[in-house]
C-alpha positions, 0 to 999 in steps of 0.5 A: 370432498366438496359436498356443496359442489356435489349437491349442486351438480346433483340438483342440476342433474335432477333438474335436467332429468326432469326437463328431459322427462317432460320433453319425452312426455310432451313428445309422447303426447304429441305423437299420440295426438298426431296419430289421432289427427291422422285417423278417421275417428268420430268427433266424440272419440277424438275428444275422448282421447284428448280428455284421457291424455289430459287426465293421465299426464296432468293428473287432474280430476276432471277434463272438459272440452268445450266448443264454440259455435259462432251461429249460436250467440245466445249460448256460444259454447257447449260442453262436448265431453267431460271425464272424471277420474275414477278415484274421485267421487265428484259431481260433473262441473259446469263452467260458469258463464262468467268464466266462459265470458272471461275466456271469450274476452281475453282468449288466453290461458287462465290458471287458478290454484285457489278458486275461492280467493280469485278476485277475477270472479267475485260474482260467481257463487263459488260455494256451489262450484266444487272447484279448488283449482283450474286451468283453461286454455283456448283451442285456436285454429288459424288465429281464431278460437274454436273452443276451450280445453279445461282441466280441474282440481290438480291432484297435487297440493301445490296445484297447477304449474307453469309447466302444466300450462305450457303442456296443456297449451301444446295439447290444445294447439295440436288438438284444435286441428283434429277436433275441427277436422272431425267436426267438419267431417261430421258436418259433411256427412250430415249434409250428404245424408240430408241431400240423399234424403232430399233427393229421395223426397224429390223422387217421391214428390215427382211421382205424386205429380201427373206423369203426363197430361190427360187426353181429353177430346176437344182439349189440349192440356199441360202442366209443369212444376219447377221447385225452387229447392230440392223439394217444393211446396207447389202442387198440381194434379189432374183427376179424371172423375168420370167419362165426362168430368176432369178435376184439376187443381193447383196449390201453393203450400206455405213454406219451402223444402221438406215441411212444405212437401209433406203438407203438399202430400197431405193435401193431395191425399185429402183432396183426392179423397173428397173428389170421388165423393161426387161433390161439387167443387166448393164442397170438396174444398170445404171438406178438404179445408176442415180435414187439413185444419185438423191435421196440421199446425196452426201456422200451416196454410195452402192456397188452392184452385180446384176446377171441375171441367165437364167436357160434355157441356164445356162448363167449368165449375170451380172454387178458388181458396185464396189462390192467385186468380187463373187467367182465362183468355177468350178467343176474342182476346178478352181477359177474365180472372177466375176470382176467389171462392173463400179463404186459403185452406187451413186458416179456419176450421169451419168456413163456407166456400162457394163455387162459380161456373164459366163456359169454355168456347173453342179457342179459349185459353186458361192458365193457372199459375203459382206466385213463383211466376208473377213474383219472380224478381230481377236484380233491380228488385222488380217483380215479373207481375201478372201483366207480363204473363198476360202479354206472353199468353196473348203473343203465344195463344196459338201455341200448344199448351206445353210450348206456351209453358216453355215460353212462359218459363223462359220469359220469367227466367230471362227477366230474372237474369242471374237472380236465384229462383226464390219460389216454386214455379207451377203452371197448368194450361188448358185450351179448348180447341 
């Protein structure tokens, strides 16, 4: 008998059987991952399935899937999930920054079977990292690396093989798309939830604004606010105080979006609470400032113009807390700016505000506005500025307030052209007829 040939044939047959077993194993893994890819599982669940497959088929103690976040340059990676084989009582590992840096730089598989003797990471305190062997491959999608798939401590003494590296690379290539799809789905769902919350906040905010202008004998009044985002930081209000007094205000809150909207609601409640204490304009503003300072962060401010119109003697007492001076266009076309009465709200806890008083004659036109009007910018980075607003007022002074507001907004939007609205635009027009 030719025992030598028999042994050779037996070895070749065994090698072929091992190759076939590996091929079947790889196909099984690919099929399992493909099933996950076609599912609607959460990102955590998909990553957990991938980890389980790695622990099972590569026979390792631990697996970590680490995703790259390009928006966070300081910490571009964060570990999504780790899995430790139940038969091993080991602490979770943390991939050292130096190893992560190596993967970011080289973006190719990293195989180490004796971590303590590997010269590539001589600066790493290997005594503190209980890693005997490790295999790391990049997660790639459309030519870019989106993360790492890491396995630690092969349970066989010989450590990781080139076949292990090839298998893990196959798993990584198939997993990348599933992970990215799940991540994009979660981001989309989070965006939809945020949009719904913003829509709800917008509805609440609009309910806080006056639904219609007050009907005051001898006056025509209108107001409007157009937020730059779903919700804004501008606020205007009309508050009937008694039969002959109308309070009104226009405020501009620092910041934009939800934080500004919350501060706006806080300011409205605070100011309304003070108005009905039968106080002068400057006293209302002063008390509101103190309360706002105590209830908000130190970096939150609001400019505010508050006026109290006496419709019996046609006097307007007002306090301007750091807001753009409203424009009072007299019937003889003379222009008067209603200047400051103190600092913006929330800047200092104790500040003495003061008021001023003006009389309104028939034909006088008062326009309050936020800086979203005058600071609107066109493609040449020119601002709309107060002078253009004054020109619109003079050219359309005979129009009803709501029509004048339309023309002001149309003129601002025409000036800005295709440039996006960068700030809330709010206007109040009060005209004595």
